[in-house]
PyMOL Python script that loads the backbone (N, CA, C, O; Angstrom):
from pymol import cmd

cmd.read_pdbstr("""\
ATOM      1  N   UNK A   1      83.497-106.170  11.198  1.00  0.00           N
ATOM      2  CA  UNK A   1      82.501-105.772  10.243  1.00  0.00           C
ATOM      3  C   UNK A   1      81.664-104.609  10.791  1.00  0.00           C
ATOM      4  O   UNK A   1      81.301-103.706  10.037  1.00  0.00           O
ATOM      5  N   UNK A   2      81.367-104.621  12.045  1.00  0.00           N
ATOM      6  CA  UNK A   2      80.601-103.565  12.697  1.00  0.00           C
ATOM      7  C   UNK A   2      81.371-102.247  12.679  1.00  0.00           C
ATOM      8  O   UNK A   2      80.773-101.188  12.487  1.00  0.00           O
ATOM      9  N   UNK A   3      82.685-102.295  12.875  1.00  0.00           N
ATOM     10  CA  UNK A   3      83.512-101.098  12.871  1.00  0.00           C
ATOM     11  C   UNK A   3      83.574-100.478  11.483  1.00  0.00           C
ATOM     12  O   UNK A   3      83.563 -99.254  11.349  1.00  0.00           O
ATOM     13  N   UNK A   4      83.636-101.290  10.476  1.00  0.00           N
ATOM     14  CA  UNK A   4      83.760-100.761   9.126  1.00  0.00           C
ATOM     15  C   UNK A   4      82.488-100.030   8.697  1.00  0.00           C
ATOM     16  O   UNK A   4      82.565 -99.086   7.910  1.00  0.00           O
ATOM     17  N   UNK A   5      81.342-100.436   9.188  1.00  0.00           N
ATOM     18  CA  UNK A   5      80.111 -99.730   8.822  1.00  0.00           C
ATOM     19  C   UNK A   5      79.979 -98.415   9.581  1.00  0.00           C
ATOM     20  O   UNK A   5      79.329 -97.490   9.095  1.00  0.00           O
ATOM     21  N   UNK A   6      80.575 -98.318  10.746  1.00  0.00           N
ATOM     22  CA  UNK A   6      80.505 -97.087  11.531  1.00  0.00           C
ATOM     23  C   UNK A   6      81.457 -96.015  10.991  1.00  0.00           C
ATOM     24  O   UNK A   6      81.153 -94.825  11.073  1.00  0.00           O
ATOM     25  N   UNK A   7      82.574 -96.414  10.455  1.00  0.00           N
ATOM     26  CA  UNK A   7      83.553 -95.445   9.985  1.00  0.00           C
ATOM     27  C   UNK A   7      83.002 -94.533   8.893  1.00  0.00           C
ATOM     28  O   UNK A   7      83.176 -93.319   8.991  1.00  0.00           O
ATOM     29  N   UNK A   8      82.355 -95.048   7.872  1.00  0.00           N
ATOM     30  CA  UNK A   8      81.833 -94.147   6.841  1.00  0.00           C
ATOM     31  C   UNK A   8      80.790 -93.168   7.398  1.00  0.00           C
ATOM     32  O   UNK A   8      80.678 -92.047   6.901  1.00  0.00           O
ATOM     33  N   UNK A   9      80.035 -93.570   8.412  1.00  0.00           N
ATOM     34  CA  UNK A   9      79.039 -92.668   8.993  1.00  0.00           C
ATOM     35  C   UNK A   9      79.709 -91.562   9.800  1.00  0.00           C
ATOM     36  O   UNK A   9      79.223 -90.432   9.834  1.00  0.00           O
ATOM     37  N   UNK A  10      80.818 -91.888  10.446  1.00  0.00           N
ATOM     38  CA  UNK A  10      81.465 -90.892  11.294  1.00  0.00           C
ATOM     39  C   UNK A  10      82.131 -89.790  10.468  1.00  0.00           C
ATOM     40  O   UNK A  10      82.246 -88.658  10.938  1.00  0.00           O
ATOM     41  N   UNK A  11      82.562 -90.098   9.266  1.00  0.00           N
ATOM     42  CA  UNK A  11      83.205 -89.088   8.431  1.00  0.00           C
ATOM     43  C   UNK A  11      82.214 -87.975   8.067  1.00  0.00           C
ATOM     44  O   UNK A  11      82.551 -86.801   8.220  1.00  0.00           O
ATOM     45  N   UNK A  12      81.010 -88.299   7.593  1.00  0.00           N
ATOM     46  CA  UNK A  12      80.069 -87.213   7.315  1.00  0.00           C
ATOM     47  C   UNK A  12      79.680 -86.442   8.582  1.00  0.00           C
ATOM     48  O   UNK A  12      79.452 -85.234   8.519  1.00  0.00           O
ATOM     49  N   UNK A  13      79.602 -87.118   9.716  1.00  0.00           N
ATOM     50  CA  UNK A  13      79.268 -86.426  10.959  1.00  0.00           C
ATOM     51  C   UNK A  13      80.358 -85.432  11.336  1.00  0.00           C
ATOM     52  O   UNK A  13      80.070 -84.329  11.799  1.00  0.00           O
ATOM     53  N   UNK A  14      81.618 -85.831  11.132  1.00  0.00           N
ATOM     54  CA  UNK A  14      82.717 -84.914  11.420  1.00  0.00           C
ATOM     55  C   UNK A  14      82.642 -83.690  10.507  1.00  0.00           C
ATOM     56  O   UNK A  14      82.884 -82.565  10.944  1.00  0.00           O
ATOM     57  N   UNK A  15      82.309 -83.917   9.248  1.00  0.00           N
ATOM     58  CA  UNK A  15      82.187 -82.803   8.304  1.00  0.00           C
ATOM     59  C   UNK A  15      81.047 -81.877   8.712  1.00  0.00           C
ATOM     60  O   UNK A  15      81.180 -80.654   8.662  1.00  0.00           O
ATOM     61  N   UNK A  16      79.917 -82.475   9.118  1.00  0.00           N
ATOM     62  CA  UNK A  16      78.783 -81.660   9.561  1.00  0.00           C
ATOM     63  C   UNK A  16      79.154 -80.857  10.802  1.00  0.00           C
ATOM     64  O   UNK A  16      78.784 -79.690  10.929  1.00  0.00           O
ATOM     65  N   UNK A  17      79.882 -81.485  11.711  1.00  0.00           N
ATOM     66  CA  UNK A  17      80.299 -80.807  12.930  1.00  0.00           C
ATOM     67  C   UNK A  17      81.193 -79.611  12.597  1.00  0.00           C
ATOM     68  O   UNK A  17      81.042 -78.537  13.178  1.00  0.00           O
ATOM     69  N   UNK A  18      82.128 -79.805  11.657  1.00  0.00           N
ATOM     70  CA  UNK A  18      83.004 -78.706  11.245  1.00  0.00           C
ATOM     71  C   UNK A  18      82.198 -77.584  10.604  1.00  0.00           C
ATOM     72  O   UNK A  18      82.457 -76.406  10.851  1.00  0.00           O
ATOM     73  N   UNK A  19      81.213 -77.956   9.775  1.00  0.00           N
ATOM     74  CA  UNK A  19      80.379 -76.939   9.129  1.00  0.00           C
ATOM     75  C   UNK A  19      79.594 -76.148  10.164  1.00  0.00           C
ATOM     76  O   UNK A  19      79.496 -74.924  10.077  1.00  0.00           O
ATOM     77  N   UNK A  20      79.037 -76.848  11.141  1.00  0.00           N
ATOM     78  CA  UNK A  20      78.278 -76.165  12.189  1.00  0.00           C
ATOM     79  C   UNK A  20      79.168 -75.222  12.986  1.00  0.00           C
ATOM     80  O   UNK A  20      78.765 -74.105  13.310  1.00  0.00           O
ATOM     81  N   UNK A  21      80.377 -75.672  13.302  1.00  0.00           N
ATOM     82  CA  UNK A  21      81.299 -74.810  14.044  1.00  0.00           C
ATOM     83  C   UNK A  21      81.670 -73.580  13.223  1.00  0.00           C
ATOM     84  O   UNK A  21      81.719 -72.470  13.753  1.00  0.00           O
ATOM     85  N   UNK A  22      81.932 -73.776  11.927  1.00  0.00           N
ATOM     86  CA  UNK A  22      82.303 -72.634  11.090  1.00  0.00           C
ATOM     87  C   UNK A  22      81.117 -71.690  10.917  1.00  0.00           C
ATOM     88  O   UNK A  22      81.297 -70.472  10.879  1.00  0.00           O
ATOM     89  N   UNK A  23      79.910 -72.238  10.812  1.00  0.00           N
ATOM     90  CA  UNK A  23      78.724 -71.386  10.733  1.00  0.00           C
ATOM     91  C   UNK A  23      78.545 -70.603  12.024  1.00  0.00           C
ATOM     92  O   UNK A  23      78.169 -69.431  11.998  1.00  0.00           O
ATOM     93  N   UNK A  24      78.810 -71.242  13.139  1.00  0.00           N
ATOM     94  CA  UNK A  24      78.705 -70.563  14.427  1.00  0.00           C
ATOM     95  C   UNK A  24      79.693 -69.428  14.546  1.00  0.00           C
ATOM     96  O   UNK A  24      79.358 -68.358  15.055  1.00  0.00           O
ATOM     97  N   UNK A  25      80.910 -69.650  14.082  1.00  0.00           N
ATOM     98  CA  UNK A  25      81.904 -68.570  14.149  1.00  0.00           C
ATOM     99  C   UNK A  25      81.546 -67.453  13.180  1.00  0.00           C
ATOM    100  O   UNK A  25      81.805 -66.283  13.464  1.00  0.00           O
ATOM    101  N   UNK A  26      80.953 -67.797  12.036  1.00  0.00           N
ATOM    102  CA  UNK A  26      80.504 -66.766  11.102  1.00  0.00           C
ATOM    103  C   UNK A  26      79.369 -65.952  11.707  1.00  0.00           C
ATOM    104  O   UNK A  26      79.313 -64.732  11.546  1.00  0.00           O
ATOM    105  N   UNK A  27      78.462 -66.638  12.406  1.00  0.00           N
ATOM    106  CA  UNK A  27      77.356 -65.921  13.050  1.00  0.00           C
ATOM    107  C   UNK A  27      77.891 -64.983  14.120  1.00  0.00           C
ATOM    108  O   UNK A  27      77.418 -63.854  14.251  1.00  0.00           O
ATOM    109  N   UNK A  28      78.871 -65.443  14.884  1.00  0.00           N
ATOM    110  CA  UNK A  28      79.469 -64.573  15.898  1.00  0.00           C
ATOM    111  C   UNK A  28      80.164 -63.384  15.241  1.00  0.00           C
ATOM    112  O   UNK A  28      80.082 -62.258  15.732  1.00  0.00           O
ATOM    113  N   UNK A  29      80.842 -63.641  14.133  1.00  0.00           N
ATOM    114  CA  UNK A  29      81.508 -62.551  13.415  1.00  0.00           C
ATOM    115  C   UNK A  29      80.473 -61.571  12.878  1.00  0.00           C
ATOM    116  O   UNK A  29      80.678 -60.358  12.923  1.00  0.00           O
ATOM    117  N   UNK A  30      79.349 -62.103  12.364  1.00  0.00           N
ATOM    118  CA  UNK A  30      78.284 -61.235  11.874  1.00  0.00           C
ATOM    119  C   UNK A  30      77.698 -60.405  13.006  1.00  0.00           C
ATOM    120  O   UNK A  30      77.413 -59.221  12.829  1.00  0.00           O
ATOM    121  N   UNK A  31      77.515 -61.029  14.179  1.00  0.00           N
ATOM    122  CA  UNK A  31      76.988 -60.292  15.327  1.00  0.00           C
ATOM    123  C   UNK A  31      77.933 -59.167  15.702  1.00  0.00           C
ATOM    124  O   UNK A  31      77.501 -58.052  15.997  1.00  0.00           O
ATOM    125  N   UNK A  32      79.230 -59.464  15.689  1.00  0.00           N
ATOM    126  CA  UNK A  32      80.210 -58.435  16.020  1.00  0.00           C
ATOM    127  C   UNK A  32      80.209 -57.326  14.977  1.00  0.00           C
ATOM    128  O   UNK A  32      80.270 -56.145  15.319  1.00  0.00           O
ATOM    129  N   UNK A  33      80.140 -57.705  13.707  1.00  0.00           N
ATOM    130  CA  UNK A  33      80.154 -56.675  12.668  1.00  0.00           C
ATOM    131  C   UNK A  33      78.877 -55.852  12.718  1.00  0.00           C
ATOM    132  O   UNK A  33      78.924 -54.643  12.490  1.00  0.00           O
ATOM    133  N   UNK A  34      77.728 -56.475  13.011  1.00  0.00           N
ATOM    134  CA  UNK A  34      76.486 -55.718  13.164  1.00  0.00           C
ATOM    135  C   UNK A  34      76.596 -54.771  14.348  1.00  0.00           C
ATOM    136  O   UNK A  34      76.160 -53.622  14.274  1.00  0.00           O
ATOM    137  N   UNK A  35      77.182 -55.256  15.443  1.00  0.00           N
ATOM    138  CA  UNK A  35      77.348 -54.423  16.634  1.00  0.00           C
ATOM    139  C   UNK A  35      78.263 -53.241  16.316  1.00  0.00           C
ATOM    140  O   UNK A  35      77.975 -52.107  16.697  1.00  0.00           O
ATOM    141  N   UNK A  36      79.368 -53.512  15.615  1.00  0.00           N
ATOM    142  CA  UNK A  36      80.294 -52.441  15.230  1.00  0.00           C
ATOM    143  C   UNK A  36      79.608 -51.444  14.296  1.00  0.00           C
ATOM    144  O   UNK A  36      79.761 -50.230  14.434  1.00  0.00           O
ATOM    145  N   UNK A  37      78.848 -51.986  13.343  1.00  0.00           N
ATOM    146  CA  UNK A  37      78.147 -51.126  12.394  1.00  0.00           C
ATOM    147  C   UNK A  37      77.098 -50.280  13.114  1.00  0.00           C
ATOM    148  O   UNK A  37      76.965 -49.088  12.838  1.00  0.00           O
ATOM    149  N   UNK A  38      76.356 -50.893  14.036  1.00  0.00           N
ATOM    150  CA  UNK A  38      75.356 -50.145  14.795  1.00  0.00           C
ATOM    151  C   UNK A  38      76.009 -49.064  15.637  1.00  0.00           C
ATOM    152  O   UNK A  38      75.488 -47.953  15.739  1.00  0.00           O
ATOM    153  N   UNK A  39      77.140 -49.380  16.236  1.00  0.00           N
ATOM    154  CA  UNK A  39      77.846 -48.392  17.050  1.00  0.00           C
ATOM    155  C   UNK A  39      78.333 -47.236  16.177  1.00  0.00           C
ATOM    156  O   UNK A  39      78.238 -46.073  16.570  1.00  0.00           O
ATOM    157  N   UNK A  40      78.850 -47.558  15.006  1.00  0.00           N
ATOM    158  CA  UNK A  40      79.320 -46.510  14.095  1.00  0.00           C
ATOM    159  C   UNK A  40      78.156 -45.629  13.643  1.00  0.00           C
ATOM    160  O   UNK A  40      78.292 -44.409  13.557  1.00  0.00           O
ATOM    161  N   UNK A  41      77.015 -46.253  13.355  1.00  0.00           N
ATOM    162  CA  UNK A  41      75.846 -45.479  12.950  1.00  0.00           C
ATOM    163  C   UNK A  41      75.341 -44.600  14.086  1.00  0.00           C
ATOM    164  O   UNK A  41      74.935 -43.460  13.857  1.00  0.00           O
ATOM    165  N   UNK A  42      75.363 -45.121  15.306  1.00  0.00           N
ATOM    166  CA  UNK A  42      74.931 -44.334  16.467  1.00  0.00           C
ATOM    167  C   UNK A  42      75.853 -43.137  16.674  1.00  0.00           C
ATOM    168  O   UNK A  42      75.384 -42.038  16.972  1.00  0.00           O
ATOM    169  N   UNK A  43      77.154 -43.339  16.519  1.00  0.00           N
ATOM    170  CA  UNK A  43      78.106 -42.233  16.660  1.00  0.00           C
ATOM    171  C   UNK A  43      77.902 -41.192  15.567  1.00  0.00           C
ATOM    172  O   UNK A  43      77.970 -39.989  15.821  1.00  0.00           O
ATOM    173  N   UNK A  44      77.652 -41.663  14.350  1.00  0.00           N
ATOM    174  CA  UNK A  44      77.417 -40.743  13.239  1.00  0.00           C
ATOM    175  C   UNK A  44      76.131 -39.948  13.471  1.00  0.00           C
ATOM    176  O   UNK A  44      76.080 -38.746  13.209  1.00  0.00           O
ATOM    177  N   UNK A  45      75.098 -40.630  13.963  1.00  0.00           N
ATOM    178  CA  UNK A  45      73.831 -39.960  14.262  1.00  0.00           C
ATOM    179  C   UNK A  45      74.041 -38.882  15.325  1.00  0.00           C
ATOM    180  O   UNK A  45      73.533 -37.769  15.188  1.00  0.00           O
ATOM    181  N   UNK A  46      74.787 -39.207  16.383  1.00  0.00           N
ATOM    182  CA  UNK A  46      75.053 -38.230  17.437  1.00  0.00           C
ATOM    183  C   UNK A  46      75.828 -37.032  16.904  1.00  0.00           C
ATOM    184  O   UNK A  46      75.570 -35.895  17.297  1.00  0.00           O
ATOM    185  N   UNK A  47      76.770 -37.288  16.018  1.00  0.00           N
ATOM    186  CA  UNK A  47      77.544 -36.188  15.429  1.00  0.00           C
ATOM    187  C   UNK A  47      76.630 -35.279  14.614  1.00  0.00           C
ATOM    188  O   UNK A  47      76.745 -34.056  14.690  1.00  0.00           O
ATOM    189  N   UNK A  48      75.722 -35.871  13.834  1.00  0.00           N
ATOM    190  CA  UNK A  48      74.782 -35.073  13.051  1.00  0.00           C
ATOM    191  C   UNK A  48      73.833 -34.287  13.951  1.00  0.00           C
ATOM    192  O   UNK A  48      73.513 -33.134  13.660  1.00  0.00           O
ATOM    193  N   UNK A  49      73.385 -34.901  15.035  1.00  0.00           N
ATOM    194  CA  UNK A  49      72.490 -34.201  15.957  1.00  0.00           C
ATOM    195  C   UNK A  49      73.190 -33.021  16.628  1.00  0.00           C
ATOM    196  O   UNK A  49      72.592 -31.960  16.805  1.00  0.00           O
ATOM    197  N   UNK A  50      74.458 -33.207  17.002  1.00  0.00           N
ATOM    198  CA  UNK A  50      75.222 -32.088  17.581  1.00  0.00           C
ATOM    199  C   UNK A  50      75.386 -30.961  16.563  1.00  0.00           C
ATOM    200  O   UNK A  50      75.257 -29.783  16.898  1.00  0.00           O
ATOM    201  N   UNK A  51      75.671 -31.339  15.321  1.00  0.00           N
ATOM    202  CA  UNK A  51      75.828 -30.339  14.269  1.00  0.00           C
ATOM    203  C   UNK A  51      74.503 -29.609  14.030  1.00  0.00           C
ATOM    204  O   UNK A  51      74.488 -28.394  13.836  1.00  0.00           O
ATOM    205  N   UNK A  52      73.403 -30.344  14.045  1.00  0.00           N
ATOM    206  CA  UNK A  52      72.085 -29.746  13.868  1.00  0.00           C
ATOM    207  C   UNK A  52      71.763 -28.775  15.001  1.00  0.00           C
ATOM    208  O   UNK A  52      71.251 -27.682  14.758  1.00  0.00           O
ATOM    209  N   UNK A  53      72.058 -29.168  16.226  1.00  0.00           N
ATOM    210  CA  UNK A  53      71.849 -28.273  17.371  1.00  0.00           C
ATOM    211  C   UNK A  53      72.669 -26.993  17.222  1.00  0.00           C
ATOM    212  O   UNK A  53      72.174 -25.898  17.486  1.00  0.00           O
ATOM    213  N   UNK A  54      73.912 -27.138  16.802  1.00  0.00           N
ATOM    214  CA  UNK A  54      74.783 -25.978  16.616  1.00  0.00           C
ATOM    215  C   UNK A  54      74.217 -25.039  15.554  1.00  0.00           C
ATOM    216  O   UNK A  54      74.146 -23.828  15.766  1.00  0.00           O
ATOM    217  N   UNK A  55      73.812 -25.599  14.409  1.00  0.00           N
ATOM    218  CA  UNK A  55      73.272 -24.770  13.333  1.00  0.00           C
ATOM    219  C   UNK A  55      71.956 -24.115  13.744  1.00  0.00           C
ATOM    220  O   UNK A  55      71.699 -22.964  13.390  1.00  0.00           O
ATOM    221  N   UNK A  56      71.123 -24.842  14.490  1.00  0.00           N
ATOM    222  CA  UNK A  56      69.873 -24.254  14.977  1.00  0.00           C
ATOM    223  C   UNK A  56      70.143 -23.104  15.935  1.00  0.00           C
ATOM    224  O   UNK A  56      69.423 -22.106  15.923  1.00  0.00           O
ATOM    225  N   UNK A  57      71.167 -23.231  16.760  1.00  0.00           N
ATOM    226  CA  UNK A  57      71.500 -22.137  17.680  1.00  0.00           C
ATOM    227  C   UNK A  57      71.974 -20.909  16.909  1.00  0.00           C
ATOM    228  O   UNK A  57      71.674 -19.781  17.299  1.00  0.00           O
ATOM    229  N   UNK A  58      72.709 -21.114  15.824  1.00  0.00           N
ATOM    230  CA  UNK A  58      73.150 -19.989  14.993  1.00  0.00           C
ATOM    231  C   UNK A  58      71.947 -19.318  14.334  1.00  0.00           C
ATOM    232  O   UNK A  58      71.854 -18.091  14.303  1.00  0.00           O
ATOM    233  N   UNK A  59      71.034 -20.123  13.810  1.00  0.00           N
ATOM    234  CA  UNK A  59      69.831 -19.575  13.174  1.00  0.00           C
ATOM    235  C   UNK A  59      69.016 -18.772  14.182  1.00  0.00           C
ATOM    236  O   UNK A  59      68.559 -17.670  13.878  1.00  0.00           O
ATOM    237  N   UNK A  60      68.837 -19.313  15.361  1.00  0.00           N
ATOM    238  CA  UNK A  60      68.088 -18.612  16.401  1.00  0.00           C
ATOM    239  C   UNK A  60      68.776 -17.302  16.777  1.00  0.00           C
ATOM    240  O   UNK A  60      68.118 -16.274  16.938  1.00  0.00           O
ATOM    241  N   UNK A  61      70.079 -17.342  16.914  1.00  0.00           N
ATOM    242  CA  UNK A  61      70.836 -16.136  17.253  1.00  0.00           C
ATOM    243  C   UNK A  61      70.678 -15.071  16.168  1.00  0.00           C
ATOM    244  O   UNK A  61      70.504 -13.892  16.475  1.00  0.00           O
ATOM    245  N   UNK A  62      70.737 -15.482  14.908  1.00  0.00           N
ATOM    246  CA  UNK A  62      70.574 -14.534  13.801  1.00  0.00           C
ATOM    247  C   UNK A  62      69.173 -13.933  13.796  1.00  0.00           C
ATOM    248  O   UNK A  62      69.012 -12.738  13.548  1.00  0.00           O
ATOM    249  N   UNK A  63      68.160 -14.753  14.067  1.00  0.00           N
ATOM    250  CA  UNK A  63      66.782 -14.247  14.111  1.00  0.00           C
ATOM    251  C   UNK A  63      66.610 -13.246  15.246  1.00  0.00           C
ATOM    252  O   UNK A  63      65.962 -12.213  15.074  1.00  0.00           O
ATOM    253  N   UNK A  64      67.188 -13.549  16.399  1.00  0.00           N
ATOM    254  CA  UNK A  64      67.080 -12.636  17.539  1.00  0.00           C
ATOM    255  C   UNK A  64      67.791 -11.316  17.253  1.00  0.00           C
ATOM    256  O   UNK A  64      67.286 -10.252  17.614  1.00  0.00           O
ATOM    257  N   UNK A  65      68.948 -11.372  16.614  1.00  0.00           N
ATOM    258  CA  UNK A  65      69.673 -10.146  16.267  1.00  0.00           C
ATOM    259  C   UNK A  65      68.886  -9.325  15.251  1.00  0.00           C
ATOM    260  O   UNK A  65      68.838  -8.099  15.347  1.00  0.00           O
ATOM    261  N   UNK A  66      68.273  -9.991  14.286  1.00  0.00           N
ATOM    262  CA  UNK A  66      67.468  -9.292  13.286  1.00  0.00           C
ATOM    263  C   UNK A  66      66.263  -8.633  13.955  1.00  0.00           C
ATOM    264  O   UNK A  66      65.904  -7.502  13.629  1.00  0.00           O
ATOM    265  N   UNK A  67      65.645  -9.348  14.890  1.00  0.00           N
ATOM    266  CA  UNK A  67      64.511  -8.801  15.629  1.00  0.00           C
ATOM    267  C   UNK A  67      64.939  -7.582  16.441  1.00  0.00           C
ATOM    268  O   UNK A  67      64.232  -6.575  16.475  1.00  0.00           O
ATOM    269  N   UNK A  68      66.093  -7.673  17.091  1.00  0.00           N
ATOM    270  CA  UNK A  68      66.614  -6.534  17.855  1.00  0.00           C
ATOM    271  C   UNK A  68      66.898  -5.347  16.938  1.00  0.00           C
ATOM    272  O   UNK A  68      66.596  -4.207  17.291  1.00  0.00           O
ATOM    273  N   UNK A  69      67.472  -5.604  15.771  1.00  0.00           N
ATOM    274  CA  UNK A  69      67.760  -4.529  14.814  1.00  0.00           C
ATOM    275  C   UNK A  69      66.472  -3.888  14.312  1.00  0.00           C
ATOM    276  O   UNK A  69      66.414  -2.673  14.121  1.00  0.00           O
ATOM    277  N   UNK A  70      65.458  -4.687  14.101  1.00  0.00           N
ATOM    278  CA  UNK A  70      64.167  -4.164  13.668  1.00  0.00           C
ATOM    279  C   UNK A  70      63.573  -3.268  14.744  1.00  0.00           C
ATOM    280  O   UNK A  70      63.038  -2.202  14.440  1.00  0.00           O
ATOM    281  N   UNK A  71      63.665  -3.688  15.986  1.00  0.00           N
ATOM    282  CA  UNK A  71      63.161  -2.869  17.095  1.00  0.00           C
ATOM    283  C   UNK A  71      63.910  -1.544  17.165  1.00  0.00           C
ATOM    284  O   UNK A  71      63.302  -0.498  17.394  1.00  0.00           O
ATOM    285  N   UNK A  72      65.209  -1.579  16.973  1.00  0.00           N
ATOM    286  CA  UNK A  72      66.014  -0.357  17.007  1.00  0.00           C
ATOM    287  C   UNK A  72      65.582   0.575  15.886  1.00  0.00           C
ATOM    288  O   UNK A  72      65.461   1.781  16.100  1.00  0.00           O
ATOM    289  N   UNK A  73      65.349   0.039  14.696  1.00  0.00           N
ATOM    290  CA  UNK A  73      64.938   0.868  13.565  1.00  0.00           C
ATOM    291  C   UNK A  73      63.563   1.471  13.795  1.00  0.00           C
ATOM    292  O   UNK A  73      63.316   2.609  13.399  1.00  0.00           O
ATOM    293  N   UNK A  74      62.676   0.738  14.421  1.00  0.00           N
ATOM    294  CA  UNK A  74      61.344   1.260  14.704  1.00  0.00           C
ATOM    295  C   UNK A  74      61.428   2.369  15.751  1.00  0.00           C
ATOM    296  O   UNK A  74      60.756   3.392  15.627  1.00  0.00           O
ATOM    297  N   UNK A  75      62.239   2.171  16.766  1.00  0.00           N
ATOM    298  CA  UNK A  75      62.362   3.165  17.825  1.00  0.00           C
ATOM    299  C   UNK A  75      63.160   4.393  17.389  1.00  0.00           C
ATOM    300  O   UNK A  75      62.914   5.491  17.889  1.00  0.00           O
ATOM    301  N   UNK A  76      64.094   4.232  16.481  1.00  0.00           N
ATOM    302  CA  UNK A  76      64.965   5.329  16.039  1.00  0.00           C
ATOM    303  C   UNK A  76      64.936   5.428  14.515  1.00  0.00           C
ATOM    304  O   UNK A  76      65.882   4.996  13.855  1.00  0.00           O
ATOM    305  N   UNK A  77      63.868   5.988  13.947  1.00  0.00           N
ATOM    306  CA  UNK A  77      63.769   6.043  12.480  1.00  0.00           C
ATOM    307  C   UNK A  77      64.835   6.909  11.822  1.00  0.00           C
ATOM    308  O   UNK A  77      65.066   6.766  10.621  1.00  0.00           O
ATOM    309  N   UNK A  78      65.486   7.793  12.550  1.00  0.00           N
ATOM    310  CA  UNK A  78      66.523   8.625  11.950  1.00  0.00           C
ATOM    311  C   UNK A  78      67.693   7.776  11.452  1.00  0.00           C
ATOM    312  O   UNK A  78      68.464   8.235  10.610  1.00  0.00           O
ATOM    313  N   UNK A  79      67.841   6.543  11.956  1.00  0.00           N
ATOM    314  CA  UNK A  79      68.924   5.668  11.490  1.00  0.00           C
ATOM    315  C   UNK A  79      68.678   5.206  10.056  1.00  0.00           C
ATOM    316  O   UNK A  79      69.612   4.817   9.357  1.00  0.00           O
ATOM    317  N   UNK A  80      67.420   5.250   9.622  1.00  0.00           N
ATOM    318  CA  UNK A  80      67.122   4.861   8.246  1.00  0.00           C
ATOM    319  C   UNK A  80      67.744   5.838   7.250  1.00  0.00           C
ATOM    320  O   UNK A  80      68.161   5.442   6.162  1.00  0.00           O
ATOM    321  N   UNK A  81      67.803   7.093   7.622  1.00  0.00           N
ATOM    322  CA  UNK A  81      68.341   8.115   6.717  1.00  0.00           C
ATOM    323  C   UNK A  81      69.838   7.958   6.511  1.00  0.00           C
ATOM    324  O   UNK A  81      70.355   8.351   5.465  1.00  0.00           O
ATOM    325  N   UNK A  82      70.539   7.401   7.469  1.00  0.00           N
ATOM    326  CA  UNK A  82      71.984   7.298   7.348  1.00  0.00           C
ATOM    327  C   UNK A  82      72.437   6.103   6.597  1.00  0.00           C
ATOM    328  O   UNK A  82      73.639   5.902   6.425  1.00  0.00           O
TER     329      UNK A  82
END
""", "prot")
cmd.dss("prot")
cmd.show_as("cartoon", "prot")
cmd.util.cbc("prot")
cmd.orient("prot")
């Protein structure tokens, strides 16, 4: 009689244990997917920063060339006539 009362209790405990294990594996999977997502975002951010640095260097180079051309025109106004 004692065994029969324990059996029904053990079945729900086994189900709870399985649920906890599956939740744990889902949490681990979520942690991995968050880690993968964070890594992908970090790589994308670095790519954008490199692209921004490159474009800024081009802008700076163009400004310096324009400044040099302006200096040349000021020093040699005869170039304006041509």
